[in-house]
C-alpha positions in Angstrom: -0.3 27.5 6.7 2.6 25.7 4.9 1.9 23.2 2.1 4.5 20.7 2.8 4.7 17.0 3.9 5.3 14.1 1.5 5.1 14.9 -2.2 4.3 12.3 -4.7 1.4 13.8 -6.8 2.4 15.3 -9.8 5.8 13.7 -9.8 4.2 10.3 -9.7 1.6 11.3 -12.5 4.6 12.4 -14.5 6.5 9.2 -14.0 3.4 7.1 -14.6 3.3 8.9 -18.1 7.0 8.1 -18.8 7.1 4.4 -18.0 6.7 4.1 -14.3 6.2 0.6 -13.0 4.2 -0.8 -10.0 6.1 -0.2 -6.6 8.1 -3.0 -5.2 5.9 -4.6 -2.4 8.7 -6.4 -0.5 12.2 -5.2 1.0 13.8 -8.0 -1.0 12.4 -6.7 -4.5 13.1 -3.0 -3.5 16.7 -3.8 -2.7 16.9 -5.5 -6.1 15.6 -2.5 -7.8 17.9 -0.1 -5.8 20.8 -2.0 -7.2 20.0 -1.7 -10.7 21.9 1.1 -12.7 20.0 4.3 -13.7 21.1 7.5 -15.6 20.2 10.9 -14.3 21.1 14.4 -15.5 19.5 17.0 -13.1 20.2 20.6 -13.4 18.0 22.8 -11.2 15.5 20.0 -10.7 13.5 20.1 -7.7 14.7 17.6 -5.1 11.4 16.2 -4.2 10.0 15.9 -7.5 13.2 14.5 -9.1 13.7 11.8 -6.4 10.1 10.7 -6.1 9.8 10.5 -10.0 13.0 8.8 -10.4 12.0 6.2 -7.7 8.7 5.7 -9.4 10.5 5.0 -12.8 12.3 2.1 -11.0 9.3 1.0 -8.9 10.9 2.1 -5.8 8.8 4.2 -3.3 10.8 7.3 -2.1 9.4 9.4 0.6 10.8 12.7 1.6 10.3 14.0 5.3 8.1 17.1 5.5 11.1 19.0 7.0 13.0 18.9 3.9 12.8 21.8 1.5 11.1 20.0 -1.5 12.5 23.0 -3.8 16.2 22.3 -3.3 17.8 22.5 -6.7 19.7 19.4 -7.8 22.9 19.5 -9.9 23.7 15.9 -10.5 24.7 13.8 -13.5 25.2 10.0 -13.2 25.6 7.2 -15.7 24.8 3.7 -15.1 24.9 4.1 -11.3 22.9 2.0 -8.8 19.7 4.0 -7.8 20.8 3.6 -4.1 23.9 5.3 -5.0 22.1 8.2 -6.6 19.6 8.7 -3.7 22.5 8.6 -1.1 24.7 11.1 -3.2 21.9 13.7 -3.3 21.2 13.2 0.4 24.9 13.7 1.3 25.1 16.7 -0.9 22.3 18.4 0.9 23.1 17.3 4.5 20.3 14.8 4.6 20.0 11.2 5.6 18.6 7.9 4.1 16.6 5.0 5.8 15.8 1.9 4.0 12.4 1.3 5.7 11.4 -2.0 4.3 10.2 -1.4 0.7 10.5 2.2 1.2 13.2 4.8 0.9 12.9 7.5 3.4 15.1 10.7 3.1 14.9 13.4 5.6 17.1 15.0 8.4 20.1 12.8 9.5 18.8 12.4 13.3 15.5 11.3 11.8 16.4 8.7 9.4 19.1 7.5 11.8 16.4 6.5 14.4 13.3 5.8 12.1 13.8 2.0 12.2 14.9 1.7 15.7 11.9 3.7 16.7 9.6 1.4 14.7 11.2 -1.7 16.2 10.7 -0.4 19.7 7.0 0.0 19.0 6.9 -3.5 17.4 8.4 -4.9 20.7 6.2 -3.0 22.9 3.1 -4.3 20.9 4.0 -7.8 21.9 2.4 -7.3 25.3 -0.8 -6.0 23.8 -3.9 -8.2 23.4 -3.5 -10.8 20.7 -6.2 -9.3 18.5 -4.8 -5.7 18.7 -1.1 -7.1 18.2 -2.4 -8.9 14.9 -4.1 -5.8 13.7 -0.8 -3.8 14.2 1.3 -6.2 12.5 -1.0 -6.5 9.4 0.6 -5.2 6.1 -1.4 -3.1 3.7 -0.6 -0.3 1.0 -1.7 3.1 1.9 -2.6 6.1 -0.1 -4.2 9.5 0.4 -5.5 12.3 -1.8 -4.2 15.8 -2.4 -4.4 18.1 0.5 -4.9 15.4 3.1 -4.6 16.5 6.6 -2.2 14.3 8.7 -4.6 14.7 11.6 -7.2 12.8 9.6 -4.8 10.3 8.4 -3.8 9.5 11.9 -7.6 9.2 13.0 -7.9 6.7 9.9 -5.0 4.6 11.1 -6.4 4.7 14.9 -9.8 3.6 13.5 -8.2 0.7 11.8 -7.1 -0.7 15.2 -10.2 0.6 17.0 -8.2 3.0 19.2 -9.0 6.4 20.6 -6.3 9.1 20.2 -5.6 11.0 23.6 -4.8 14.2 22.2 -4.7 14.6 18.5 -3.9 18.3 18.7 -0.3 17.3 19.5 0.0 16.6 15.9 0.4 20.1 14.0 -2.0 21.0 11.3 -0.6 20.5 7.9 -1.6 19.7 4.3 -0.1 17.0 2.3 -0.2 16.2 -1.3 -1.3 12.8 -2.7 0.9 10.0 -1.8 1.0 6.1 -2.4 2.9 3.7 -0.2 3.9 0.1 -0.5 2.6 -2.5 1.9 3.7 -1.7 5.4 2.3 -2.8 8.9 -0.1 -0.6 10.6 2.6 0.1 13.3 5.1 1.2 10.4 2.5 3.4 9.1 1.9 5.1 12.4 5.7 5.5 13.0 6.0 7.3 9.4 3.0 9.5 10.1 4.3 10.6 13.4 8.0 10.7 13.0 8.0 13.6 10.6 6.8 15.7 13.4 9.3 14.3 15.8 6.7 12.3 17.3 6.0 8.5 18.1 3.2 6.9 20.0 2.3 4.6 22.9 -0.7 2.2 23.0 -2.7 1.4 26.0 -4.4 -1.9 25.1 -6.6 -2.0 28.1 -7.9 1.6 27.5 -7.8 1.2 23.6 -5.9 4.5 23.6 -3.1 6.0 21.5 -1.0 8.7 22.9 1.3 10.8 20.9 4.9 11.5 22.6 8.2 13.0 21.6 10.7 10.6 20.2 13.3 10.2 22.9 16.9 11.3 22.0 19.1 8.5 20.7 16.6 5.6 21.1 18.3 2.2 21.5 17.1 -1.4 21.6 18.4 -3.6 24.5 19.0 -7.2 23.5 21.0 -10.0 25.4 23.1 -12.4 23.2 24.7 -15.8 24.4 27.3 -16.4 21.6 29.5 -19.0 23.3 33.3 -19.2 22.9 35.7 -16.2 24.1 32.9 -13.7 25.1 35.6 -11.0 26.1 37.1 -11.4 22.7 33.8 -11.0 20.9 32.8 -7.9 23.0 36.1 -6.2 21.8 35.4 -7.1 18.2 31.8 -6.1 18.4 32.9 -2.4 19.9 34.9 -2.1 16.8 31.9 -3.2 14.4 29.4 -0.9 16.4 31.4 1.8 18.1 28.4 3.6 19.3 26.7 0.6 21.0 26.6 0.0 24.6 28.3 -3.6 24.7 28.7 -5.0 28.3 29.6 -8.7 29.4 27.4 -10.4 31.8 28.9 -13.7 32.3 28.5 -15.8 29.5 26.2 -13.2 27.9 26.6 -9.8 26.1 24.0 -7.2 27.0 23.7 -4.9 24.0 22.0 -1.4 23.8 22.1 -0.3 20.2 20.2 1.0 17.1 18.5 -1.6 15.1 21.1 -1.4 12.2 24.0 -1.9 14.9 22.1 -5.1 16.2 21.8 -6.2 12.4 25.6 -5.6 11.9 26.4 -7.7 15.0 24.2 -10.6 14.1 25.4 -10.6 10.7 29.2 -10.9 11.3 30.4 -10.4 14.8 30.2 -13.9 16.0 32.3 -15.5 13.2 35.2 -16.2 15.4 33.4 -17.8 18.4 30.9 -20.3 17.1 27.4 -19.7 17.4 25.2 -16.9 15.8 23.9 -14.7 18.5 20.5 -15.4 19.4 18.7 -12.4 21.0 16.9 -13.3 24.3 16.9 -17.1 23.4 18.0 -20.0 25.4 18.6 -21.8 22.3 22.1 -21.5 20.6 21.9 -20.6 16.9 23.5 -22.5 14.0 27.3 -22.2 14.0 28.5 -19.2 12.1 31.7 -20.9 11.6 30.0 -23.8 10.2 27.9 -21.7 7.9 30.9 -19.8 6.7 33.0 -22.9 6.2 30.0 -24.3 4.1 29.9 -21.2 2.0 33.7 -21.1 1.4 33.6 -24.7 0.1 30.3 -24.4 -1.9 30.8 -23.8 -5.7 29.2 -21.1 -7.5 28.2 -20.5 -11.1 27.5 -16.8 -12.0 27.6 -14.3 -14.9 27.2 -10.7 -14.3 28.0 -8.0 -16.9 28.9 -4.5 -16.2 27.4 -4.2 -12.6 28.7 -2.1 -9.8 31.0 -4.1 -7.7 29.0 -3.0 -4.7 25.8 -4.3 -6.0 27.4 -7.7 -6.4 28.8 -7.6 -2.8 25.3 -6.4 -1.4 23.8 -9.4 -3.4 26.1 -12.1 -1.9 26.5 -10.5 1.6 23.2 -9.2 2.4 20.7 -11.1 0.4 22.4 -14.5 0.4 24.2 -13.9 3.9 27.5 -15.1 2.6 30.5 -14.4 5.0 32.1 -11.3 3.2 33.3 -8.2 4.9 34.7 -5.1 3.2 37.6 -2.9 4.5 35.9 0.3 3.5 38.5 2.6 5.2 41.4 0.9 3.4 39.6 0.8 -0.1 38.8 4.5 0.3 42.3 5.4 1.2 43.6 3.7 -2.0 41.3 5.9 -4.0 39.1 2.9 -5.2 35.3 3.3 -5.7 33.2 0.3 -5.1 30.7 1.7 -7.5 33.1 1.0 -10.5 31.5 -1.5 -12.8 32.9 -4.9 -13.1 32.0 -8.3 -15.0 32.4 -11.8 -13.7 31.8 -15.2 -15.3 32.6 -18.4 -13.2 31.4 -21.9 -13.2 32.0 -24.1 -10.3 34.1 -21.5 -8.5 34.8 -21.0 -4.9 33.4 -17.7 -3.4 37.1 -16.5 -3.0 37.6 -17.2 -6.6 34.4 -15.4 -7.7 35.3 -12.3 -5.6 38.8 -12.3 -6.8 37.8 -12.3 -10.4 35.1 -9.5 -9.8 37.6 -7.4 -7.9 40.5 -7.5 -10.3 39.4 -4.7 -12.5 39.2 -2.4 -9.4 42.6 -3.6 -8.0 40.9 -5.4 -5.1 42.1 -8.6 -3.5 40.5 -11.1 -1.2 41.9 -12.3 2.1 40.8 -14.9 4.5 39.9 -13.7 8.1 39.2 -16.6 10.1 36.0 -18.1 8.5 35.1 -15.0 6.6 36.5 -13.2 3.5 37.6 -9.7 3.6 37.9 -7.5 0.4 40.9 -5.4 0.5 42.9 -3.1 -1.9 45.5 -5.1 -3.9 49.0 -4.6 -2.4 51.5 -2.8 -4.7 
């Protein structure tokens, strides 16, 4: 019998005694905390204990997949770096992946973290065909915790009982013992995905029979969506293939049929339609608000902002991801120029355009801002 699973017990207790804060309950709050700078000095620290405790000090839930060796010794020193940078650096150094699963950071084997959100979204979409009462229960968010030496089978039975479901064959879930854990609010469907994914499994629900059946996660799961963007669809298809090269993108008249991971769909919706007009609207007969109009409005808007000694990447994430401003980053060219977006910068502007704001913030890093249609692109400063 192997004592593995998700470790949070002693690390959480240690963190609580050393200034831990309540876990972020929303994705937005978690993202804000992940962007805040932290200091770490790890020499021989056990991976699971160090990462979970560091997350608790920042109020961010960090979960380690049961297949990761919790005793991996960490050697890392970082001063005033975003917590997300620290977590991703540890993951990269140990051939692991990171998934930002709502207000939770999940670290595990690359294939598992790569597909986790897509698997959860596929289960959510399937739930839309279930009876309303069951669909409502599966979507209901709640925090979740268990005591030391909890058995995954018992935890699965607890979740199934919450939805009044019978489990077809619970023995498909291997026996294991997990230490005490506390999770932020997640939907019941998301909790089911987290529990089963660590065994390489997912689930299927038969609403009529009120039965939950475990099954192996399919290889490279994808979500199929149809977009009707308007404008030059052929040109957009080529643009999208560059944004998401692993996606299956095909033209069907005035529509684009896309099979891709959830993260790729999000990237395409976030910036792929800038040159052709409407924001793509998945499976919708109603066209979205004009992306060009949005981008133009953002370009003309005036911004008053003061940021002191923050990573440039945190500023971009705040503007682009949180506030949905039309900003792209030429990561390849910036890396080739030897520039790190984690370098700290300061900016203080009043009634400035978005272009002026970004140019001032990027100047210390030798970054420039170029207009690309209705969007702004951050590139290395030409010598």
